[in-house]
C-alpha positions as CSV (number, residue, x, y, z in Angstrom):
1,M,111.3,104.1,164.8
2,A,111.6,107.3,162.9
3,S,110.6,107.5,159.2
4,S,113.2,106.5,156.6
5,T,113.5,110.1,155.4
6,A,114.1,111.4,158.9
7,L,116.7,108.7,159.6
8,M,118.5,109.6,156.4
9,E,118.5,113.2,157.3
10,D,119.8,112.4,160.8
11,R,122.6,110.3,159.4
12,M,123.5,112.9,157.0
13,E,124.3,114.8,160.1
14,R,125.3,111.2,161.1
15,S,106.6,69.1,168.0
16,P,106.1,66.4,170.9
17,N,107.2,62.7,170.7
18,P,104.3,60.6,169.5
19,G,105.3,57.9,171.9
20,S,105.2,60.1,174.9
21,P,102.8,59.3,177.7
22,P,99.4,61.1,177.5
23,G,100.3,63.3,180.4
24,N,103.4,64.6,178.6
25,S,101.8,65.2,175.2
26,L,101.2,68.7,173.9
27,E,97.4,68.1,174.3
28,G,97.9,67.0,177.9
29,Q,100.1,69.9,178.7
30,L,97.8,72.4,177.1
31,E,95.0,70.9,179.2
32,S,96.8,72.4,182.2
33,F,98.2,75.4,180.4
34,S,95.9,78.1,181.5
35,L,96.4,81.6,182.9
36,L,93.2,81.3,184.9
37,P,91.5,78.6,187.0
38,H,88.8,76.8,185.1
39,K,85.5,78.4,185.7
40,T,81.9,77.6,185.4
41,E,80.1,78.4,182.1
42,E,78.3,81.3,183.9
43,E,81.5,82.7,185.2
44,N,83.2,82.5,181.8
45,E,80.3,84.3,180.2
46,E,80.3,87.0,182.8
47,T,84.1,87.5,182.6
48,A,84.1,87.4,178.7
49,Q,81.9,90.4,178.7
50,T,84.4,92.6,180.6
51,A,87.7,91.1,179.6
52,T,89.8,92.9,177.0
53,P,91.7,90.5,174.7
54,G,95.4,90.9,174.0
55,V,97.6,89.1,171.4
56,S,100.5,89.0,173.8
57,D,98.6,86.9,176.4
58,I,98.2,83.1,176.4
59,L,94.9,81.4,175.9
60,S,93.2,79.3,178.4
61,V,93.0,76.0,176.5
62,R,91.1,73.0,177.6
63,G,91.1,70.7,174.6
64,E,87.3,70.0,175.0
65,T,85.0,69.2,172.2
66,S,81.3,68.3,171.9
67,E,80.9,64.6,172.7
68,N,79.4,63.9,169.3
69,T,81.3,66.4,167.2
70,P,84.9,65.7,166.1
71,M,87.5,68.4,166.3
72,G,87.9,70.6,163.3
73,T,84.5,69.8,161.7
74,S,82.1,72.5,160.6
75,G,79.6,73.5,163.2
76,Q,81.6,72.0,166.1
77,S,81.2,73.2,169.6
78,K,83.7,76.0,170.2
79,K,83.0,75.9,174.0
80,G,86.1,75.2,176.0
81,I,88.7,75.3,173.2
82,V,89.3,78.9,173.7
83,D,87.8,80.3,176.8
84,M,89.1,83.8,176.5
85,L,92.1,86.1,176.3
86,Y,93.2,88.0,179.4
87,N,95.5,90.9,179.8
88,N,97.9,91.6,182.7
89,R,98.2,88.2,184.4
90,P,101.8,88.2,185.4
91,K,101.2,86.1,188.6
92,E,99.7,83.3,186.6
93,L,102.4,83.4,184.0
94,E,105.0,82.9,186.8
95,T,103.3,79.6,187.7
96,R,103.1,78.1,184.2
97,P,103.5,74.3,184.0
98,R,106.9,72.9,183.6
99,Y,106.2,72.1,179.9
100,I,105.7,75.7,179.1
101,D,108.8,76.7,181.1
102,A,110.8,74.1,179.1
103,H,109.2,75.0,175.8
104,P,108.7,78.8,175.6
105,E,108.4,78.5,171.8
106,A,104.8,77.3,172.5
107,R,104.0,80.8,173.6
108,L,105.6,82.4,170.6
109,V,103.8,80.0,168.2
110,L,100.4,80.9,169.8
111,Q,101.2,84.6,169.8
112,A,102.1,84.5,166.1
113,F,98.9,82.6,165.3
114,F,96.7,85.1,167.1
115,S,98.6,88.0,165.4
116,A,97.7,86.3,162.1
117,V,94.0,85.8,163.2
118,L,93.6,89.5,164.2
119,A,95.4,90.6,161.0
120,E,93.3,88.4,158.7
121,E,90.0,88.3,160.6
122,P,89.0,85.0,158.9
123,E,85.3,84.0,158.8
124,D,86.3,80.4,159.6
125,V,89.0,80.4,162.2
126,Y,89.2,76.6,162.3
127,A,89.9,76.4,158.6
128,F,92.4,79.2,158.9
129,A,94.1,77.4,161.8
130,R,94.3,74.1,159.8
131,Q,95.9,75.9,156.9
132,Y,98.2,78.0,159.2
133,F,99.5,75.0,161.2
134,S,99.6,72.5,158.4
135,Q,102.5,74.5,157.0
136,R,104.5,74.0,160.2
137,V,106.1,70.9,161.6
138,K,108.3,72.7,164.1
139,V,109.1,76.4,164.3
140,P,112.0,77.2,166.6
141,K,111.4,80.3,168.6
142,E,114.6,81.9,167.4
143,E,113.4,81.6,163.8
144,L,109.7,82.6,164.4
145,L,110.5,86.1,165.5
146,R,114.1,86.5,164.1
147,P,114.7,90.2,163.5
148,L,114.9,91.6,159.9
149,V,117.6,94.0,158.8
150,I,116.8,96.1,155.7
151,C,119.6,98.2,154.4
152,G,120.2,100.3,151.3
153,P,121.5,103.6,150.2
154,S,119.6,106.9,150.5
155,G,117.1,107.2,147.6
156,V,116.9,103.6,146.7
157,G,113.3,103.2,147.7
158,K,113.6,101.4,151.1
159,G,110.9,103.6,152.7
160,T,108.4,102.9,149.9
161,L,109.0,99.2,150.0
162,M,108.7,99.0,153.8
163,N,105.4,101.0,153.6
164,M,104.1,98.4,151.2
165,L,105.3,95.6,153.5
166,F,103.6,97.1,156.5
167,E,100.4,97.7,154.6
168,E,100.2,94.0,153.6
169,F,101.8,92.4,156.7
170,G,101.3,95.0,159.4
171,G,100.2,92.3,161.9
172,Y,103.5,90.4,161.4
173,F,106.2,93.1,161.5
174,G,107.0,96.0,163.8
175,F,109.6,98.8,164.0
176,S,111.7,99.3,167.0
177,V,112.0,102.8,168.5
178,S,115.5,104.1,168.2
179,H,117.4,106.1,170.9
180,T,119.0,109.4,170.3
181,T,120.8,112.1,172.3
182,R,119.7,115.0,170.1
183,A,116.9,117.2,171.2
184,P,113.3,116.5,170.0
185,R,112.2,118.4,166.9
186,P,108.8,120.0,166.6
187,G,106.1,117.4,166.4
188,E,108.3,114.5,167.6
189,V,106.9,112.4,170.4
190,E,108.9,110.6,173.0
191,G,108.7,106.8,172.6
192,V,107.0,107.1,169.2
193,H,109.6,108.8,166.9
194,Y,112.6,108.3,169.2
195,N,113.5,107.5,172.8
196,F,115.2,110.7,173.7
197,T,118.0,110.4,176.3
198,S,121.1,112.1,177.5
199,R,124.5,111.4,176.1
200,D,125.9,110.2,179.5
201,A,123.0,107.7,179.9
202,M,123.3,106.4,176.4
203,E,127.0,106.0,176.6
204,A,126.7,104.1,179.8
205,A,124.1,101.8,178.3
206,I,126.3,101.2,175.3
207,E,129.2,100.4,177.6
208,E,127.0,97.9,179.4
209,G,126.2,96.1,176.1
210,R,122.5,97.1,176.0
211,F,122.6,98.4,172.4
212,L,122.4,96.3,169.3
213,E,123.8,99.0,167.1
214,F,124.7,102.7,167.4
215,A,126.3,105.4,165.5
216,R,127.9,108.8,166.3
217,V,126.7,111.5,164.0
218,H,128.6,114.7,164.7
219,T,127.7,115.5,168.4
220,N,124.8,113.1,168.7
221,L,124.3,109.4,169.2
222,Y,121.7,107.2,167.5
223,G,121.1,103.6,168.2
224,T,118.8,100.6,168.6
225,S,118.6,99.0,172.1
226,L,118.2,95.3,172.6
227,E,115.1,96.1,174.8
228,A,113.5,98.0,171.8
229,V,113.8,94.8,169.7
230,R,112.4,92.6,172.5
231,Q,109.4,94.9,172.9
232,V,108.4,94.2,169.3
233,Q,109.0,90.5,169.8
234,R,106.9,90.4,172.9
235,A,104.1,91.7,170.8
236,G,104.5,88.6,168.6
237,K,106.0,90.5,165.7
238,V,109.2,90.4,163.7
239,C,111.3,93.5,164.5
240,V,112.4,95.4,161.4
241,L,115.7,97.3,161.6
242,D,116.1,100.0,159.0
243,I,119.8,100.7,159.5
244,D,122.8,101.7,157.4
245,V,125.9,99.7,156.7
246,Q,127.6,101.0,159.8
247,G,124.7,99.6,161.8
248,V,124.8,96.3,160.0
249,I,128.5,95.8,160.8
250,K,127.8,96.4,164.5
251,V,124.8,94.0,164.5
252,K,127.0,91.3,163.0
253,E,129.2,91.6,166.1
254,T,126.3,90.5,168.3
255,D,124.5,87.2,168.7
256,V,121.1,88.5,167.7
257,N,121.3,86.7,164.3
258,P,118.8,88.6,162.2
259,H,118.0,88.1,158.5
260,Y,119.7,90.6,156.2
261,V,118.3,92.1,153.1
262,F,120.0,94.7,150.9
263,I,118.0,97.0,148.6
264,A,120.1,98.1,145.6
265,P,119.5,100.4,142.7
266,P,120.1,99.0,139.1
267,S,123.1,101.3,138.9
268,V,124.7,104.3,140.6
269,E,123.6,106.4,137.6
270,H,120.0,105.3,138.1
271,L,120.2,106.2,141.8
272,E,121.7,109.6,140.9
273,A,118.8,110.3,138.5
274,R,116.3,109.4,141.3
275,L,118.0,111.8,143.8
276,R,118.1,114.6,141.4
277,G,114.5,114.0,140.3
278,R,113.3,114.4,143.9
279,G,114.4,118.0,143.9
280,T,114.7,118.0,147.7
281,E,118.5,118.2,148.0
282,S,121.2,120.6,146.9
283,A,123.8,119.5,144.4
284,K,126.4,119.3,147.2
285,D,124.1,117.0,149.3
286,I,123.5,114.8,146.3
287,E,127.2,114.3,145.8
288,T,127.6,113.5,149.5
289,R,124.8,110.9,149.3
290,L,126.2,109.4,146.1
291,G,129.7,109.1,147.7
292,A,128.1,107.2,150.7
293,A,125.9,105.2,148.4
294,R,128.9,103.9,146.3
295,A,130.5,102.5,149.5
296,E,127.2,101.0,150.8
297,I,126.5,99.4,147.4
298,E,130.0,97.9,147.3
299,Y,129.4,96.4,150.8
300,G,125.9,95.3,150.0
301,L,126.8,93.4,146.9
302,A,129.9,91.7,148.4
303,K,129.3,88.0,148.8
304,G,128.2,86.9,152.2
305,N,127.2,90.3,153.7
306,F,123.5,89.9,153.0
307,E,121.3,86.9,152.5
308,H,119.4,88.5,149.6
309,V,119.7,91.5,147.4
310,V,116.6,93.1,146.0
311,V,117.3,95.3,142.9
312,N,114.7,98.1,142.9
313,D,114.4,98.6,139.1
314,T,110.6,98.8,139.1
315,L,108.7,99.0,142.4
316,E,106.3,96.2,141.6
317,K,109.1,93.7,140.8
318,A,111.2,94.8,143.7
319,Y,108.3,94.3,146.2
320,A,107.4,90.9,144.7
321,D,111.0,89.8,145.2
322,L,111.1,91.2,148.7
323,K,107.8,89.5,149.7
324,T,108.9,86.1,148.2
325,T,112.2,86.4,150.2
326,L,110.4,87.1,153.4
327,V,108.0,84.3,153.0
328,G,111.1,82.1,152.7
329,F,112.5,83.5,155.9
330,Y,109.3,83.4,157.9
331,S,107.0,80.5,157.2
332,H,104.1,81.9,159.1
333,L,103.7,84.5,156.4
334,A,102.6,81.8,153.9
335,A,99.1,81.7,155.4
336,K,98.8,85.4,154.5
337,T,99.9,85.0,150.9
338,A,98.1,81.7,150.2
């Protein structure tokens, strides 16, 4: 997704049953849940030297422990619990056991856990895992990676707050890449800043219902496709949507069901002082932004439109409020903040 400043400029133009039989238990299912056939120790060692791990791939899990060492104790044998991570195994994924087909949330839980491990790089992975999973009884897949909408008027400090969020929780959140029909600007890279497309192609995709939200800005279209959100989710991350009120209204018409957070200034006068203090806009542009901001604030503060409103009076207090709110939304963040 493009930076908050660029977007504003553009939009100025525009768990298993304990009584289940052993074979049906999670442990039993994970015994057979492997992307690869079980190999000898020598084969595993040889493959581990050349394989490239990927968070989006599922582990080969055997549930083995040393005969004399209980699971989870210090110094236990790690052999067989996690054989290795593999990339690009679509054929094996197509032949997953029926349990995994019936419970795709297992994949999401594991992906989120590995994202957390790679983000934290804990010295004791087993202690980290115990802490991580002890805070979860059951995490529905739709809650685990439920998208996050962050909305607020220009100049309110959304960009700074999101930069702080990604600095602390970069392994948990990701931006979608928006589509636009305008021409690329110098330095913009296809698929990084925007997905650049033709107006005809984008209008056809909108007509087919493939866009979560979109807006017409003068002669150009901007929008977020459903596929862009899914790409972030497939990486095991929560997709953050930095959109305006117009986009929020359109998202509410879909069944995506994200979390909604509004960033508000202490007052319109406070926001005006911020905009004038930046010295980057003309007096006319500031008045235009303030007019739009008044309407956005009215919508943002109206009861029921957002789950939480963060008032950005001081940056430290606003970020602490935002972080507390997100830990409430996404329980897997608790391991990071503990």
